[in-house]
C-alpha positions, 0 to 999 in steps of 0.5 A: 950786731955785726953783719958778719957771722962768727964762723963759716965752715964749707964742706965737700963730700968726697963721694958725691961732690955735694957741698955742705955748710955750717955757719955760727952766727954767735955763741952765748955761753959758748954754745949756738943753736940751729937746725940742719937742712938738706935741699938741692940748691942750698947755699952758704948765703942761705945758711948764713941768713938762717943762722942770723935768724936763729940768733934773733929767735933765741933772743926773742924768747929770753926770759930772765925768770926761766931756767932756759937761757938763750944760746947763740944762733947757728945753722947747717945746710947740705946741697942735696936732694933729700929724696936721693938714694945717696942723701942719707950717706951724704948726711952721715959723712957731713956729720962726721966732718962736723963732729968737733963742732957738734961735740963742743958748741953747735946744737942741731936738729931737724929742718927742711928736708930732714926729720928728727929721727933721720938726724938722730940715726945719722948722728949715731952713725957718725959717732956722736952722742946726740945732736944737742950734746954741746949743751949738756955741760950747761945743764944742772942734771944732765941725766934727768934733762936727757930723760925728760927730753927723750920722754917728750919726744915719745909723747904722741897727740892724736897720732902725731909726735909732740915734737912735730906739733909744737912749731906749728902750734906756734905758727897757728897761735901767731895767726890767731893773735893777728886775727884777734887784734883785727877783730876777725872771727876765727870761724870761716877765715880761709887759709892757704898753706904751702907745704904739709911737712912737719911745720905746715901740717901742724899749722893746718891742723891747729888752724882747722881746729880753731875753726878756720877753713884750710882751702888750699894746700901745696906740696911738690905735686901741686896745690890741692884746693877746696873752697869749702874747706879741705879735710886736713886730718885726712890729708895729714894721714895720707902724706909721706915723710916729705909731706907729699899727699897721696891723691887717692885721699882726695874727696870729690869736692877737692881739685888739683891745681898747679904748684904755685896756685897757693899764692893766689888762693882766695884766702885771708891768711897765707902760710908759706911753710916749705922753702925759703925765697918762695915769695918774690917781687915777681909773684907777690902781686898774685897774693890777695891774702891779708896776712902772711905767716912765715912758717918757713924760714925766709920765705918772703924776700925783702923787696916782695915784703916791701911791696906787700906792706905797701898794699896793706898785707901784714907779714908776720916774720919767721923769727917770731912765728916759727920760733917755738920748735927751737924754744920747746926743746930748751924749755923741756931740756932745761926743765921749764916744762915737763914731758907733757903735751898740755904743759907744752901747748900751754907754754907755746900758746902763752909765749906766742901770745906775748911775743906776737902781741908785743911785736905788733904793739911795737910795730904800731907804736913805731910805725914800722913793719912787724919784722922791723919791730922784731929786730928792734926788740932783739937789739934791746935784748942782745946787750943784756944777754951779752952782759949776763952770759957772754957773747962771741 
């Protein structure tokens, strides 16, 4: 797999001067998949790393018996604070500039800093049919597929949209697989989560419902801690669109600590579910957790992961752990599952049990880390995908 992406596009907003990027790592069947993020400080190198990760996620979910055939990997990013009053206008102008790519070969959706409803609204204002319209020519029945996906986005489970739950369920299931393999009981196992947005919030919900204690949650205002376990449902109900919790919802036993306190939380499992590059060589020494599940993209830097592994900490890699949001879109659109929560949850749980278990098996057999094992699995699958479906 070549180190260089297939294509990189740079964009500068003529109104604000904000910069944006699109990186297409690879095309399969002429199409690439990957979300669009917006955050202050987003870089082209960051977007390129995320695009490569998408190529890997697509390959890892390859199933020759499924209707969903993997696409290539891509990613978009805009260097702008999503809370800025100018952010939405920047997003619309970025998408207008990227129209030819979205129309023909880049399928995208929400990522860090953006929600799908905001992306959909901006896509329509930019004059596009859909953020995933490039994949429509690959569908057997476009009208039925589009209706199925729209119906799936309308499904709500306990007040939260199905689309906002599937990714976090995949993360939670990854943690449960790791615990099961280690013989660790779910009840009483403590978890700290950085970020209570779409991915972090759903992860916290499913882990709490599996009996784990969520003892720390971090957002932009700080870290909320309760050694006896936080009321996850109350925190989810009190968060805004960016995952910031209204402190009025805190219980008497909850306390507030600094924003980076989640790193050193007294917990067995750490779930970084917010920004990239959150764990580096300088702060990894504060971590006492036994497992780290990368719900965010690229949250653990390589030198930090090396040090953590040497200390006996297992890092479950993002390309495996957080891959189900993307996969669920395609399972639904291509017709492997219907617009049904039970089908979606069953598919996610089954896929992640097999994928995480296979990754950990490979790591144990090869004497490597789970990330190296995932890379090895991708290296085996990509030539098969390239031969059968075309690869650029």
